[in-house]
C-alpha positions in Angstrom: 270.5 129.8 319.1 271.8 130.0 315.5 275.4 128.6 315.3 276.4 131.5 313.0 275.6 134.1 315.6 277.1 132.3 318.6 280.1 133.6 320.4 283.0 131.2 321.2 282.1 131.1 324.8 278.5 129.9 324.2 277.9 126.2 323.9 276.0 125.1 320.8 272.7 123.3 321.4 271.2 121.9 318.2 267.5 121.9 317.8 266.1 118.6 319.2 264.6 117.6 315.8 268.0 118.1 314.1 269.8 116.1 316.8 267.2 113.3 316.4 267.7 113.2 312.6 271.5 113.0 312.9 271.4 110.4 315.6 268.9 108.3 313.7 271.1 108.4 310.5 274.2 107.6 312.6 272.5 104.5 314.1 271.4 103.3 310.7 275.0 103.7 309.5 276.4 101.9 312.5 274.0 99.0 312.0 275.0 98.8 308.3 278.7 98.8 309.2 278.2 96.1 311.8 276.5 94.0 309.1 279.6 94.4 307.0 281.7 93.1 309.8 283.0 96.1 311.7 282.9 96.0 315.5 281.1 98.5 317.7 284.3 99.6 319.2 286.0 100.2 315.8 283.0 102.1 314.5 282.8 104.3 317.6 286.5 105.2 317.5 286.4 105.9 313.8 283.3 108.0 314.2 284.8 110.0 317.0 288.0 110.7 315.0 286.0 111.7 311.9 283.8 114.0 314.0 286.9 115.6 315.5 288.4 116.1 312.1 285.2 117.6 310.7 284.9 120.1 313.6 288.5 121.2 312.9 287.7 121.6 309.2 284.6 123.7 310.1 286.7 125.8 312.5 289.3 126.5 309.9 286.6 127.4 307.4 285.1 129.8 309.9 288.5 131.3 310.6 289.1 131.8 306.9 285.8 133.5 306.4 286.4 135.8 309.3 289.8 136.7 308.0 288.3 137.4 304.5 285.7 139.7 306.1 288.3 141.5 308.0 290.5 141.9 305.0 287.5 143.2 303.0 286.7 145.8 305.6 290.4 147.0 305.9 290.5 147.6 302.1 287.3 149.6 301.9 
């Protein structure tokens, strides 16, 4: 299902190929950060926080877009 046509009650399942690419990139980044001296626990906590913040940013962007569309239709 395309994330743009999904209703709030439907869980999003990314295509397996996309999930694989993102996870592979994340594992490479984790390995690089460990080589720079960060611990696995520190990396995991920071990644989780960053992912949460990014989801909030995306939700706010979606809400703004929906409000813009609604405003546009009201002024037609």
